[in-house]
DOZA-458020 format. One record per atom (N, C-alpha, C, O): x, y, z; residue in three letters. Coordinates in steps of 0.02 Angstrom, whole numbers, padded with zeros to 5 digits, always signed. Atoms other than C-alpha are relative to their C-alpha. Layout:
// DOZA-458020
XYZALA ...
// end
This chain:
// DOZA-458020
-00017+00091+00013MET +07485+04853+04991MET +00030-00022+00064MET +00008-00072+00091MET -00023+00022-00066ASN +07593+04845+05152ASN -00060+00003+00042ASN -00052-00049+00075ASN +00056+00034-00054ILE +07430+04836+05265ILE -00004-00038-00008ILE +00023-00072+00035ILE +00039+00049+00052ILE +07360+04715+05161ILE +00055-00052+00006ILE +00034-00101+00037ILE -00035+00052-00017ARG +07498+04606+05169ARG +00020-00039+00068ARG +00021-00099+00081ARG -00014-00011-00079SER +07544+04624+05346SER -00059-00030+00010SER -00057-00090+00021SER +00089+00048-00029LEU +07346+04571+05383LEU -00006-00055-00031LEU -00051-00096-00017LEU -00005+00086+00050LYS +07387+04422+05257LYS +00053-00038+00049LYS +00053-00100+00048LYS -00057+00036-00026GLU +07532+04374+05364GLU -00003-00028+00076GLU +00033-00071+00102GLU +00008+00002-00067GLN +07455+04390+05540GLN -00069-00050-00009GLN -00076-00103+00022GLN +00046+00070+00009LEU +07298+04294+05481LEU +00031-00069-00010LEU +00006-00120+00013LEU -00032+00056+00013SER +07415+04171+05423SER +00032-00038+00054SER +00026-00097+00069SER -00009+00050-00056TYR +07499+04138+05567TYR -00055-00005+00040TYR -00072-00063+00052TYR +00069+00032-00051LEU +07342+04144+05684LEU -00033-00052-00025LEU -00066-00083+00017LEU +00015+00056+00020TYR +07293+04004+05551TYR +00036-00051+00048TYR +00016-00089+00093TYR -00030+00052-00014ARG +07431+03917+05582ARG +00002-00029+00066ARG +00006-00088+00083ARG -00007+00018-00052THR +07436+03945+05750THR -00042-00049+00038THR -00020-00094+00073THR +00052+00031-00008LYS +07259+03882+05782LYS +00010-00073+00005LYS +00008-00114+00050LYS +00018+00071+00025TYR +07267+03736+05666TYR +00059-00041-00023TYR +00055-00084-00067TYR -00027+00047+00017PRO +07423+03667+05668PRO +00008-00097-00054PRO +00038-00123-00102PRO +00009+00064+00038ALA +07393+03498+05607ALA -00024+00000-00065ALA +00001-00040-00105ALA +00040-00014+00050ARG +07290+03545+05478ARG +00062+00029-00054ARG +00068+00007-00112ARG -00021-00020+00052VAL +07427+03658+05408VAL +00063-00045+00003VAL +00114-00019-00021VAL -00064+00060+00006MET +07559+03507+05424MET -00026-00064-00062MET +00005-00091-00108MET +00038+00047+00077VAL +07428+03391+05309VAL +00014+00014-00067VAL +00033-00018-00116VAL +00002-00025+00078LYS +07416+03515+05183LYS +00077+00004-00026LYS +00090-00011-00084LYS -00063-00023+00017ASP +07602+03561+05181ASP +00024-00078-00022ASP +00047-00074-00078ASP -00011+00063+00007ALA +07639+03357+05176ALA -00045-00010-00081ALA -00017-00039-00127ALA +00024+00029+00067MET +07519+03340+05024MET +00015+00034-00041MET +00002+00007-00095MET -00018-00038+00043HIS +07578+03470+04935HIS +00079-00045-00036HIS +00096-00052-00095HIS -00071+00031-00003ALA +07756+03375+04953ALA -00026-00072-00042ALA +00011-00086-00090ALA +00012+00054+00020GLY +07675+03213+04900GLY +00008-00055+00022GLY +00031-00104-00007GLY +00026+00058-00050PHE +07629+03107+05057PHE -00038-00004+00042PHE -00066+00040+00076PHE +00095+00011-00017THR +07491+03024+05115THR +00016-00009+00069THR -00034-00007+00106THR +00014-00006-00072ASP +07558+03010+05290ASP +00033+00064+00004ASP +00069+00086-00042ASP -00048-00088-00023VAL +07625+03197+05377VAL +00046-00031+00032VAL +00098+00002+00032VAL -00071+00027-00043ASN +07747+03083+05482ASN +00038-00017-00057ASN +00098-00010-00050ASN -00047+00019+00049ASP +07815+03028+05327ASP +00046+00057-00014ASP +00106+00064-00003ASP -00019-00076+00019TYR +07833+03198+05267TYR +00045+00032+00059TYR +00080+00073+00031TYR -00010-00027-00050ILE +07901+03255+05439ILE +00071-00021+00007ILE +00120+00016+00011ILE -00082+00037-00009GLU +08051+03123+05454GLU +00016-00019-00073GLU +00044-00073-00083GLU -00043-00005+00063ASP +08095+03150+05266ASP +00065-00002+00003ASP +00092+00027+00050ASP -00080-00019-00004GLY +08280+03133+05226GLY +00017-00049+00052GLY -00014-00091+00085GLY -00049+00055-00046GLN +08429+03057+05317GLN -00005-00010+00068GLN +00008-00061+00099GLN -00007-00026-00078ASP +08402+03147+05492ASP -00054-00026+00017ASP -00091+00020+00032ASP +00058+00027-00015GLN +08253+03025+05534GLN -00003-00010+00083GLN +00006-00061+00117GLN -00018-00013-00051LEU +08253+03092+05687LEU -00053-00071+00081LEU -00024-00106+00123LEU +00032+00025-00025ALA +08095+03002+05783ALA +00029-00085+00001ALA +00061-00114+00045ALA -00055+00065+00027LYS +08165+02838+05718LYS +00061-00023+00021LYS +00067-00069+00061LYS -00061-00009-00045ASN +08337+02859+05756ASN -00006-00006+00096ASN +00020-00044+00136ASN -00008-00018-00077ALA +08312+02905+05932ALA -00045-00056+00038ALA -00038-00082+00093ALA +00056+00059-00073MET +08174+02785+06007MET +00043-00069-00021MET +00050-00113+00021MET -00040+00056-00007GLN +08298+02651+05902GLN +00061-00014+00060GLN +00083-00062+00091GLN -00066-00008-00038LYS +08437+02717+05995LYS -00019-00010+00076LYS +00032-00030+00105LYS +00041+00009-00054LEU +08328+02704+06166LEU -00002-00043+00027LEU +00024-00054+00081LEU +00014+00058-00021PHE +08260+02548+06162PHE +00052-00048-00036PHE +00028-00098-00063PHE -00031+00057+00023SER +08403+02451+06101SER +00044-00001+00105SER +00092-00034+00125SER -00046+00020-00079TYR +08458+02469+06316TYR -00066-00058+00015TYR -00127-00059+00006TYR +00080+00028-00038ASN +08379+02324+06405ASN -00051+00016+00046ASN -00107-00008+00056ASN +00051-00043-00061PHE +08308+02430+06539PHE -00056+00025-00020PHE -00102+00047+00013PHE +00074-00042+00017MET +08186+02491+06418MET -00038-00048-00027MET -00081-00037-00069MET +00060+00046+00037HIS +08103+02338+06377HIS -00055-00003+00030HIS -00044-00043+00076HIS +00043+00029-00025LEU +07923+02331+06437LEU -00045-00024-00028LEU -00072+00001-00077LEU +00063+00054+00023GLY +07796+02188+06419GLY -00045+00026+00004GLY -00074+00044-00047GLY +00056-00063-00016ARG +07668+02290+06509ARG +00002+00055+00030ARG +00054+00087+00034ARG +00002-00076-00031GLY +07620+02440+06591GLY -00022+00047-00043GLY -00053+00036-00095GLY +00040-00056+00026ARG +07579+02614+06552ARG +00061+00038-00030ARG +00117+00024-00008ARG -00059-00063+00026VAL +07693+02746+06463VAL -00056+00076-00030VAL -00111+00072-00057VAL +00020-00073+00014LEU +07649+02942+06432LEU +00033+00011-00009LEU +00088+00011+00019LEU -00065-00025+00014GLU +07702+03017+06306GLU -00039+00099-00019GLU -00090+00116-00049GLU +00027-00040+00019ILE +07692+03198+06302ILE +00014+00051-00051ILE +00071+00056-00075ILE -00022-00030+00075GLY +07670+03324+06154GLY -00011-00036-00056GLY +00022-00029-00108GLY -00012+00054+00062ALA +07624+03194+06042ALA -00005+00044-00070ALA +00037+00030-00113ALA +00003-00023+00063GLY +07565+03318+05891GLY -00012-00045-00027GLY -00056-00081-00004GLY +00034+00048+00057THR +07553+03206+05742THR +00023-00076+00002THR +00021-00116-00045THR -00003+00072-00019GLY +07603+03046+05831GLY +00051-00023-00030GLY +00057-00084-00031GLY -00061+00021+00027ARG +07771+03045+05739ARG +00036-00043+00056ARG +00066-00093+00035ARG -00024+00036-00048PHE +07831+02976+05899PHE -00013-00045+00023PHE +00033-00079+00044PHE +00053+00023-00007THR +07691+02883+05936THR +00006-00052-00041THR +00013-00101-00006THR -00008+00053+00030ARG +07706+02764+05810ARG +00058-00032+00001ARG +00063-00094+00001ARG -00054+00058-00034GLU +07868+02717+05847GLU +00011-00036+00046GLU +00047-00086+00049GLU +00009+00042-00074LEU +07831+02670+06016LEU -00024-00052-00022LEU +00004-00097+00009LEU +00033+00031+00002GLN +07718+02555+05937GLN +00066-00051-00036GLN +00053-00110-00047GLN -00046+00045+00047LYS +07870+02474+05844LYS +00041-00025+00066LYS +00069-00078+00051LYS -00047+00009-00068HIS +07967+02454+06025HIS -00047-00040+00055HIS -00029-00088+00090HIS +00048+00035-00045LEU +07821+02404+06125LEU -00052-00043-00013LEU -00093-00031-00057LEU +00070+00033+00035THR +07698+02251+06133THR -00060+00049+00028THR -00063+00096+00068THR +00081-00030-00034GLY +07502+02286+06146GLY -00009+00009+00059GLY -00049+00049+00084GLY +00038-00018-00080GLN +07510+02262+06326GLN +00009+00063+00011GLN -00034+00097+00039GLN -00009-00092-00037VAL +07581+02438+06356VAL -00044+00040-00003VAL -00054+00049-00063VAL +00065-00063+00007LYS +07440+02569+06374LYS +00052+00062-00026LYS +00094+00079+00015LYS -00019-00070+00004ILE +07511+02727+06295ILE -00053+00070-00015ILE -00090+00081-00063ILE +00044-00042+00014ILE +07426+02872+06318ILE +00027+00069-00012ILE +00072+00089+00025ILE -00043-00042+00030SER +07473+03018+06231SER -00037+00063+00021SER -00096+00064+00004SER +00017-00051-00011ILE +07440+03180+06294ILE +00027+00069-00050ILE +00083+00067-00074ILE +00016-00062+00057GLU +07420+03350+06179GLU -00025+00050+00027GLU -00071+00039+00066GLU +00040-00069-00034ARG +07374+03531+06231ARG -00034+00047-00060ARG -00066+00100-00055ARG +00022-00037+00069SER +07334+03580+06052SER -00074-00052-00007SER -00075-00112-00019SER +00063+00049+00041SER +07145+03519+06015SER -00016-00014-00062SER -00068-00040-00082SER +00024+00009+00062ASP +07181+03524+05838ASP +00059-00067-00014ASP +00049-00119-00045ASP -00033+00087-00012TYR +07337+03391+05869TYR -00066-00047+00021TYR -00097-00085-00016TYR +00052+00062-00053CYS +07213+03289+05978CYS -00035-00030-00053CYS -00021-00088-00068CYS +00053+00018+00034HIS +07071+03278+05852HIS +00028-00031-00078HIS -00014-00062-00110HIS -00040+00031+00034PHE +07209+03226+05709PHE +00026-00039+00015PHE +00045-00073-00033PHE -00030+00059-00010LEU +07290+03099+05807LEU -00038-00052+00030LEU -00019-00109+00038LEU +00072+00056-00027ARG +07129+03013+05878ARG -00014-00035-00073ARG -00015-00096-00074ARG +00016+00031+00054THR +07089+02989+05684THR +00069-00037-00015THR +00061-00097-00023THR -00070+00036+00015TYR +07279+02934+05650TYR +00000-00062+00038TYR +00022-00113+00012TYR -00001+00046-00055VAL +07259+02825+05795VAL -00047-00077-00030VAL -00022-00132-00041VAL +00030+00023+00026VAL +07108+02745+05732VAL +00019-00051-00071VAL +00022-00110-00088VAL -00022+00018+00074LYS +07157+02733+05564LYS +00063-00062+00000LYS +00059-00111-00038LYS -00065+00050-00026ASN +07329+02629+05626ASN -00026-00052+00066ASN +00007-00069+00116ASN +00035+00049-00050HIS +07211+02514+05727HIS +00058-00003+00065HIS +00093-00054+00071HIS -00065-00025-00043TRP +07340+02571+05865TRP -00071-00008+00084TRP -00093+00041+00116TRP +00052+00010-00047SER +07203+02494+06007SER +00010+00028+00072SER -00031+00049+00113SER -00035-00021-00077ASN +07312+02535+06157ASN +00024+00062+00008ASN +00066+00074+00052ASN -00046-00054+00014VAL +07363+02688+06117VAL -00097+00075+00030VAL -00152+00067+00005VAL +00056-00041-00028SER +07221+02842+06210SER +00034+00054-00014SER +00095+00053-00005SER -00028-00068-00009VAL +07242+03045+06173VAL -00033+00037+00027VAL -00092+00044+00011VAL +00039-00047-00040VAL +07197+03160+06285VAL +00058+00086+00015VAL +00117+00101+00024VAL +00001-00070-00006GLU +07192+03345+06301GLU +00003+00029+00042GLU -00046+00047+00073GLU -00009-00041-00064GLY +07274+03431+06426GLY +00070+00031-00001GLY +00104+00042-00051GLY -00062-00043-00017ASP +07423+03518+06510ASP +00062-00054+00036ASP +00053-00085+00088ASP -00067+00067-00035CYS +07591+03394+06554CYS +00015+00017+00066CYS +00025-00024+00111CYS -00028-00012-00083PHE +07635+03518+06715PHE -00054-00028+00044PHE -00038-00051+00099PHE +00076+00003-00038HIS +07463+03486+06785HIS -00056-00075-00024HIS -00111-00066-00050HIS +00059+00053+00022THR +07366+03317+06748THR -00029-00004+00044THR -00030+00032+00093THR +00056+00025-00042LYS +07237+03217+06815LYS +00017-00061+00011LYS -00018-00092+00052LYS -00002+00046-00011PHE +07315+03073+06804PHE +00016-00053+00058PHE +00076-00044+00070PHE -00051+00023-00059THR +07357+02948+06961THR +00046-00015+00021THR +00077-00057-00012THR -00076-00005-00023GLY +07503+02958+07055GLY +00017-00089-00015GLY -00024-00133-00026GLY -00011+00052+00021GLN +07604+02813+07022GLN -00009-00047-00043GLN +00014-00103-00035GLN +00040+00031+00034SER +07515+02755+06884SER +00046-00017-00078SER +00025-00057-00120SER -00035+00013+00082PHE +07649+02757+06717PHE +00079-00035+00034PHE +00106-00029+00088PHE -00075+00027-00030ASN +07819+02661+06723ASN +00054+00035-00070ASN +00112+00017-00079ASN -00051-00045+00035LEU +07888+02787+06581LEU -00050+00063-00005LEU -00110+00069+00003LEU +00033-00082+00024ILE +07855+02972+06536ILE +00048+00019-00067ILE +00094+00056-00050ILE -00031-00033+00056LEU +07934+03012+06360LEU -00046+00080-00004LEU -00103+00100+00009LEU +00029-00084+00000VAL +07936+03210+06326VAL +00046+00015-00068VAL +00099+00046-00066VAL -00045+00009+00048PRO +07999+03190+06151PRO +00001+00071-00062PRO -00054+00091-00080PRO -00003-00039+00046TRP +08064+03334+06015TRP -00033+00069+00037TRP -00075+00105+00009TRP +00031-00053-00038PHE +08028+03465+06156PHE +00022+00071-00016PHE +00071+00088+00016PHE -00031-00046+00041ILE +08061+03620+06062ILE -00024+00053+00056ILE +00012+00103+00059ILE +00032-00073-00049GLN +07974+03745+06192GLN +00038+00034+00067GLN +00030+00009+00122GLN -00053-00022-00046PRO +08100+03850+06295PRO -00038-00001+00080PRO -00091+00027+00092PRO +00042-00003-00060LEU +08060+03815+06481LEU +00057+00022+00062LEU +00117+00009+00069LEU -00031-00037-00061SER +08108+03909+06638SER +00018-00067+00045SER -00003-00124+00040SER -00023+00043-00051LEU +08201+03833+06783LEU -00044-00023+00062LEU -00046-00071+00100LEU +00070+00046-00043PHE +08045+03840+06876PHE -00042-00040-00053PHE -00062-00089-00023PHE +00022+00052+00022LYS +07957+03746+06730LYS +00009-00061-00029LYS -00030-00096-00061LYS -00018+00062-00007TYR +08090+03608+06737TYR -00026-00035+00052TYR -00040-00094+00051TYR +00000-00006-00089GLY +08057+03617+06926GLY -00081-00038-00004GLY -00094-00086+00033GLY +00061+00051-00025GLU +07860+03559+06895GLU +00001-00051-00044GLU -00035-00099-00035GLU +00004+00070+00049LEU +07910+03443+06733LEU +00025-00059+00052LEU -00006-00112+00059LEU -00005+00077-00051PHE +07995+03322+06868PHE -00004-00006+00053PHE +00026-00046+00088PHE +00069+00026-00077ALA +07873+03341+07020ALA -00060-00029-00045ALA -00106-00066-00027ALA +00089+00039+00021GLU +07732+03293+06909GLU +00033-00059-00030GLU -00006-00106-00025GLU -00036+00081+00020ALA +07855+03135+06830ALA +00013-00004+00062ALA -00016-00058+00059ALA -00009+00022-00067ARG +07893+03112+07016ARG -00064-00035+00038ARG -00064-00081+00079ARG +00060+00010-00040ARG +07714+03104+07066ARG -00022-00070-00053ARG -00045-00118-00022ARG +00058+00034-00003LEU +07640+02991+06930LEU +00054-00042-00022LEU +00026-00085-00056LEU -00036+00054+00018LEU +07803+02881+06890LEU +00008-00047+00072LEU +00026-00033+00129LEU -00012+00052-00057LYS +07803+02725+06990LYS +00077+00009+00007LYS +00119+00044-00021LYS -00072+00005-00023LYS +07953+02674+07080LYS +00055-00027-00048LYS +00042-00082-00074LYS -00043+00035+00047GLY +08109+02642+06969GLY -00021+00014-00065GLY +00012-00006-00113GLY -00001-00020+00060GLY +08013+02725+06834GLY +00051+00053-00045GLY +00090+00095-00021GLY -00041-00063+00051LEU +08092+02826+06672LEU -00041+00070-00001LEU -00102+00078-00001LEU +00023-00069+00027LEU +08075+03008+06643LEU +00064+00001-00073LEU +00118-00029-00071LEU -00028-00005+00055ILE +08147+03047+06467ILE -00013+00061-00056ILE -00067+00062-00086ILE +00011-00063+00022PHE +08164+03212+06377PHE +00067+00032-00045PHE +00125+00018-00028PHE -00075-00027+00038ASP +08291+03308+06243ASP -00025+00073+00027ASP -00076+00098+00051ASP +00011-00075-00014PHE +08347+03480+06257PHE +00068+00002-00032PHE +00106-00045-00043PHE -00080-00018+00038MET +08506+03586+06169MET +00026+00017+00063MET +00010+00054+00111MET -00055-00015-00070ASP +08647+03567+06282ASP +00047+00073-00011ASP +00054+00109-00060ASP -00045-00078+00004SER +08752+03720+06301SER +00065-00043+00015SER +00109-00002+00025SER -00058+00021-00005GLN +08895+03604+06325GLN +00023-00057-00089GLN +00069-00096-00101GLN -00038+00037+00054GLU +08908+03531+06148GLU +00005+00040-00055GLU -00031+00088-00070GLU -00027-00052+00047LYS +09005+03591+06004LYS -00056+00031-00051LYS -00064+00014-00109LYS +00045-00060+00031LEU +08878+03716+05946LEU +00019+00036-00059LEU -00023+00040-00104LEU -00051-00048+00039LEU +08984+03817+05845LEU -00015-00009-00090LEU -00023+00032-00134LEU +00038-00002+00069GLN +08933+03741+05687GLN -00051-00032-00013GLN -00056-00088-00038GLN +00072-00005+00011VAL +08762+03757+05683VAL -00015+00069+00044VAL -00071+00071+00069VAL +00010-00041-00028ILE +08772+03914+05764ILE -00050+00059-00051ILE -00091+00100-00030ILE +00028-00061+00051ASP +08711+04021+05604ASP -00066-00062-00035ASP -00067-00065-00096ASP +00026+00030+00031GLU +08571+03888+05574GLU -00081+00013+00024GLU -00107-00004+00077GLU +00078-00015-00029PRO +08378+03957+05560PRO -00031-00051+00029PRO -00062-00036+00080PRO +00041+00071-00018SER +08305+03779+05590SER +00013-00001+00077SER -00036-00028+00103SER -00005-00002-00066ASN +08377+03802+05787ASN -00024+00062+00043ASN -00013+00066+00104ASN +00023-00064-00004ASN +08295+03975+05798ASN -00046-00025+00072ASN -00031+00012+00119ASN +00033+00030-00033PRO +08160+03864+05923PRO +00029+00008+00073PRO +00002+00038+00119PRO -00017+00017-00044TYR +08281+03813+06041TYR +00065+00078+00065TYR +00102+00125+00052TYR -00053-00026-00042PHE +08377+03887+06203PHE +00042-00038+00022PHE +00033-00099+00016PHE -00078+00049-00014LEU +08551+03824+06270LEU -00024-00017+00086LEU -00048+00019+00129LEU +00018+00015-00076ILE +08531+03717+06431ILE +00040-00045+00034ILE +00038-00107+00030ILE -00042+00045-00022ASN +08660+03672+06531ASN -00027-00067+00019ASN -00070-00060+00063ASN +00014+00055-00027GLY +08630+03475+06556GLY +00042-00018+00068GLY +00035-00058+00114GLY -00047+00023-00102LYS +08749+03467+06714LYS -00064+00029+00046LYS -00088-00007+00090LYS +00039-00027-00058ASP +08617+03594+06804ASP -00061-00042+00001ASP -00088-00040+00057ASP +00050+00045+00006LEU +08473+03465+06748LEU +00010-00049+00036LEU -00036-00080+00064LEU +00024+00054-00039GLU +08536+03344+06830GLU +00029+00018+00085GLU +00049-00024+00125GLU -00010-00018-00056ARG +08572+03435+06978ARG -00083+00018+00026ARG -00100+00018+00085ARG +00076-00018-00021VAL +08366+03484+06966VAL -00011-00074-00019VAL -00072-00075-00013VAL +00016+00059+00001GLY +08351+03302+06932GLY -00005-00049+00071GLY -00051-00079+00098GLY -00006+00031-00065LYS +08433+03234+07083LYS -00023+00024+00056LYS -00028-00016+00103LYS +00030-00022-00054HIS +08357+03356+07202HIS -00096-00028+00002HIS -00137-00045+00045HIS +00086+00032+00000LEU +08177+03300+07162LEU +00016-00070-00026LEU -00007-00076-00083LEU +00012+00066-00013GLY +08217+03100+07173GLY +00001-00031-00060GLY -00036-00076-00079GLY -00004+00053+00084PHE +08282+03051+06990PHE +00058+00000+00002PHE +00088+00052+00015PHE -00086-00020+00029THR +08464+03000+06948THR -00005-00019-00074THR -00047-00056-00099THR -00015-00020+00065LYS +08518+03030+06779LYS +00012-00093-00019LYS +00044-00122+00026LYS -00011+00057+00030LYS +08526+02850+06689LYS +00043-00017-00055LYS +00077-00066-00070LYS -00039+00025+00070LEU +08594+02879+06532LEU -00031+00085-00073LEU -00083+00114-00090LEU +00028-00058+00056GLU +08618+03021+06386GLU +00026-00036-00081GLU +00068-00080-00093GLU -00046+00001+00061PHE +08649+03020+06203PHE -00041+00056-00054PHE -00099+00072-00044PHE -00008-00077+00069SER +08643+03170+06044SER -00038-00062-00055SER -00027-00122-00063SER +00024+00014+00095GLU +08533+03142+05865GLU +00001+00063-00016GLU -00009+00112+00020GLU +00016-00066+00051LYS +08534+03269+05729LYS -00053-00029-00051LYS -00064-00082-00080LYS +00048+00018+00042PHE +08403+03293+05644PHE -00009+00071-00039PHE -00031+00122-00013PHE -00007-00069+00060LYS +08422+03427+05485LYS +00027+00074+00026LYS +00001+00129+00020LYS -00038-00061-00058LYS +08554+03541+05601LYS -00007+00030+00048LYS +00013+00082+00073LYS +00038-00029-00086GLN +08462+03540+05750GLN +00026-00082+00048GLN +00021-00143+00050GLN -00039+00055-00085ILE +08544+03440+05902ILE -00055-00021+00044ILE -00096+00024+00057ILE +00047+00008-00047ALA +08433+03354+06018ALA +00049-00046+00053ALA +00089-00089+00038ALA -00059+00029-00031LYS +08524+03303+06164LYS -00041-00024+00044LYS -00076+00019+00071LYS +00073+00024-00021TYR +08398+03158+06257TYR +00057-00012+00085TYR +00114-00032+00097TYR -00022+00048-00084HIS +08435+03116+06456HIS -00065-00042+00032HIS -00124-00026+00029HIS +00042+00047-00032VAL +08351+02985+06543VAL +00007-00009+00081VAL +00061-00022+00106VAL -00004+00006-00068TYR +08308+02979+06726TYR -00034-00049+00045TYR -00088-00072+00027TYR +00032+00066-00020GLU +08260+02852+06830GLU -00022+00020+00082GLU +00021+00037+00123GLU +00022-00009-00054LYS +08154+02878+06980LYS +00028-00045+00049LYS +00038-00105+00043LYS -00039+00043-00071ARG +08236+02841+07166ARG -00058-00036+00032ARG -00049-00071+00082ARG 
// end
């Protein structure tokens, strides 16, 4: 029986890994939601909504036209918030490496009539986009742990893609925050502690200046947002 249960668990894990969007939609439907992103954002800590409201409250974030690159778009949870703060003249390119998420997001974009959004399947560290062609790069809810080397690649690719004065925005768990209050919170399991001061040094080395930082909470998880400007 243990062997059968173990096999079922492995198959379930493989399915959830290969088809994350389908699993998310199914979970949302079972919970009574017609929109998967309402399901994800359910509760008081609506991370995507709150983080984007705070971010776009700054005058330097006002963008009447241009191009935005959203990395790791998933189900479009942040995409729909971007739509609230950007005009239709701003083109949003949502890049996602999961083909299942891409398939879902393309349907979601059509359903919501977002004619200014394009979905691209690809690797954010090595894109095929033209250099200096974006005004803003957003990496929302970046839970995958990155090594120093990978953060270097992220900054380097952002430097290549952004126009002068363009902005790179991402979140992480800052080791300088007061973390003892959430040290036993299982939902923080995907996160690795990163020192924000170290990221500032990496950004400066690769041609960026930190412009802003702020924190946002989501179901006992802590996200520290950094905003960098390309020099």
